[in-house]
N, C-alpha and C positions, 0 to 999 in steps of 0.2 A: 573363618573364612579369611584368606589373605588379602592384602590391599590390592594386588593385581586382579583378583576374581571379583573384589567389591567394585573397583573401578569399571571392570568391563560389564558387570551387572547394571551399574547405573547408567552407563552409555547405552546398553541394550533398552532400557526402560525409557530412556529419553527418546531414542530414535524410534521406538515403537509409539510413542506418544505423539510425536511430530507427525508421523504416517497417518495415525487414526485420526487426528484432530485437523490435519492440514486443510481438507475440504471445507471446514467452518471458515477459513480465513481467505478463501478464495473468492473474489468478488463477481465473478461473471462466468459463463460457458466457455469464453474465448481463453481465459487464463487455465481453466480445467482442461482445455484440450491441449494447451501447451504442457501441462504437467503430464498428461496421458502420453503425449510424443516423447516427452523426457523418459518415461518408464519404458516405453518401447524400444528406444535407442540403447537404453542400458542393458536390455537383453540382447539385442543385436551386438553391442559391444563386447558384452560377455562372451558371446559365442565366438567371436573373431579373435578375441584376445586368449581363448582356449588354444586356437590353432596358429596363431601369431606369436603370442606372448610366451605361452607355455610350450609349445611344441616346435616353434621356430620356421613355420610355413607361412610365407608372406601371400596374401591373397587380396585382389583388388577386384574379385568377382561376388561378393556376398551379397550385393543387392539382388543377384539372381534368385539365391535361395530364399531371401526375403520375399521376392515376387512369387515364386512357385508357391510357398506357403500359402500366402494371401489369395492367390488364384484358385488354388485346390479348395481352400475354405469357402471362398465366394461361390465357385461354381456348385458345389455340393449343397450349399445353403438355398441359393436362389432357384436352382432347376430341380432339385431332389427334396428340398425341404428339410434336410438333415440339421440337427439342432448343433449348438456350439462344441459340446464335448465330443461328438462323433466326427465333425469336420477337424477338430484338433488332432485327435488320434490319426486319422488318415493322412492329414497335411504332414505331420511329424514323419510317418512312416514313407511317404511319397518323396518328400524332400530329401530324407536321408539316403534313400536308394538313388535318387538322381545325382547326389553328390558324388556317387562312386563313379559316374561318367567322367568327373574332374579328377577325382582322388587317384584312379589306377593310372592315368597319363602322367598326373603331377609326381608320381613315384621315380620316374625315369629323367625328370628334368630338375634343376635348381636355379636359384638366383634370378636373373632377369629373364630367362626362358620361362619359368614357372609363373612369375608375374604377368608376362603376356599371354600365357596360356589361361589364366584366371580372367584377365580382362576380355579375351576372346569368348570364354564360355558365358561371361555376363552378358556380353553383345548378343550372342547366339539365343540366350533365353529371352532376351527383350525383344528381339526381332520375332520370335515365336509368339510373343503375347501381342505383338501388333499385327501379325499378318494372319494367325490361326483364327480367323474372324468367327467361324462356326462353334469354336469352342470358347474362346475368350472375349467375343464381341469387338475385337479389334481396338483401334484407337479410343473408341467410344467408352471403353471399360465396362465394368459390373456395377450396376446401381441396385439399391433395394435390398441390401445385406441386412438380416436382422440383427438386433442387440444379442449379446450372447444369451442362449436358452440351454438350461441343464434339465429341461423336462419338468422336474418338480418346481422349478423357480426360473423366472426369465427376468433377466436385467431389463430396466426400462428407461434409464437415464445415465449420464455421464459420471455422475458421482459413484454409482454402483459399479460402473465400469473401472472407475479409478482403484477401488478397493480390490477389484479382481486382478487388475494390473499389479498392485502392489503384492498381492499373494504369489503371483507368478514370480516377481523379481526375487522376492525373499527366498522361495523354495528353490529356484535356478541357483541363486547365490549360493545357498547351503549346499546344493548338490555339488557346485563347482569345487567348494573347499573340500567336502569329503573326497571327491573324486582327486583331487591333487595331494591329498594325504595318503590315498591308497597307494597299491604297487604300480597301478595304471598311471597315475600322475607322477610318480617318481621315474617311470620310464619315459614318459613325455618330456619332463625336464631333462633327462640324460639324452635324449635325441636331440633336444634344442641345443644343449652345450656342444655336443659332438655325436652325429649319428654313427660315425665310423667305430668310435671307441664303444659306443652302446651296442653296436652289433657284435663286436669282438668279446664283450662280456655276456654274451647270450640273449640280448633283447631282439625280438623279432621286429625290426625297426618298420617294416612295410605294414605289418597288422596294426601296430599302434597308430600310424600315420592314418590308416584308412579309418580307425576308430575315431581319431581325432576330427577328421573331416565330418563324418557321420554325425557326431554329437553336436559339432559346431553348427552344422546345417539344420539340425534339430532345433537349436536355440533360434535360429533365423525363422524356421517355421513357425515356431510359438509366437514370436513377434509379429509374423506376417499375419496369423490368424487373428490375433488380438487387434492388428491394426484394421483388418478387413471388417471385423464385427463392431469396432468402435466408430471408425470413420463411415462406416456403411457404404463406401463407395471405393472402387479401386480402378487404377488405369496404368497402362505400361509407363506412363511419364513419372510415376513414383518410384521406379526400379531402374532408373538409369545408372550410368556410370559413375556419375557424381555422387549418387547415394552410397556406392560402395567406398569412395573416397572419404566420405563424410564419416561413415562408420570407422574406417582406419584411423582418421584423424581423432576421433573420440577416444581410441585405445592409445594412440602414441601420445597425446596432449594429456590424457588423464594419467596415463602411467603404465606403460607396456609390462606385461608380465605381474601385474599387482592385482589385487582384489578390488581395491578402491578406485582405480584408474578409470574402468569403464563408467562407474557411476559420476565420477567428478567431470570426465570428459562429456558424456552425454548432456549433463546440466550447463556446462559452459557452452558448448557447440549448438545447444538448442536455445539458450536464453540471448547469447550476444547477438545473433542476427535480428531477432525480436526487438532488441533494445534500440538498434539502429535502423528499423524499418521506415522511419520517416525520412532517411535520407535516399529512399528508392534505389537508384541504381549504383550510387556510390557507397551503400551500405556493404555490398560485397568487397569492395576495394580495402574498406576499413577493416572488415572481417578478415581479409587476408593479412592484413598488417598485423592485426592482434595476433593472429595464429604464428606469425613469423617471430614476433616478441615473445611468446610462450616458448616456442622451440629454442630461441637463442638464450633467454634468460633463465628457463626452466629446463635444462636437458634431464632426461630421464622421466620427465612427466610432473604434472602438478602434484599428484599424490605424495610423492617423496618429500616434497617442500611442505605439503600440508601436515605431514607427521612430524616434521622438524619445527613448524611453527607451532603445533599442538604441545610438543614437549617443552619448547621454551616457555610457552604460557603457563603450563603445568609447573615448570621449575620456579618461575617467578612467583606464583601463588603459594607453592609449597615453601618456597625460601622465605617469603614474606611472614608466613604462619611460623616458621621455625625460628625467625629472628625475634618475633614478638614473644614466642614462648621463652626464648632465652633470656629477653629483657625482663619478662615477669618472674622468672627464676632468681635472677640477681637481686630483684626488689625483695 
């Protein structure tokens, strides 16, 4: 086995061990809830990264897909008694279809107009959640959503929900990597770089953009379903425009168009506000300052500099070992 494969295998084993044994180091339910929020935002950021980072379509309305996924799952569970796996399937299908209401008009506009359209779409969905009281219970939201239930096995606590969320994150990350290495992924990257040139070489730009919208919305639906069944309460306040901005910040600060970026961005933008919660209203000011510092001093996202730091540490370690080996050889 080559050194590169050995190094990758070691990293994979260490990462798996951390994910498996992390709950043992979590002291209380509050921290566990914070970790679950990170995992949910990782899924949301991966979905937006597919659309914005890999396809080049900027969206500020992904909280709408997040909300649709959560509400479809919550309504089916509380009113019809459907289990988690069934609500998940319907949630993904419905959200993907609803995304077409944004995707088709988005094919005709670009730049600023596209961003405004996504903002408007997100606001329309939020207003529907607030005002369609007979279906969504309006501003009061939906309570009493059950923990994930697979029929033969029902989750009963936050730790079990954590492992479920980890499984989804890993599977969705693997799917995204496989997708981007396929012909579809190469076409999306070509569209991102220059959609006119991509069309000239025979790529059906409209078709692939629609696919990107639907897959991205499906990711948000999965995150929304997890959110509904883990938090067990949803309301329109959880899916406002600032939620879309937060998801986009996770992608940009973590590293747009990278696989590590959504993970790093979700971790940073979930933990930082909690660290400064004692500052109350001023914590958001400090939060904004930190974001500005990251954008100014880490252009391209933190993931890029994370790789550079890891490479430098590796060179220092291997360099010191090679020097020690050379000294022993001289002796």
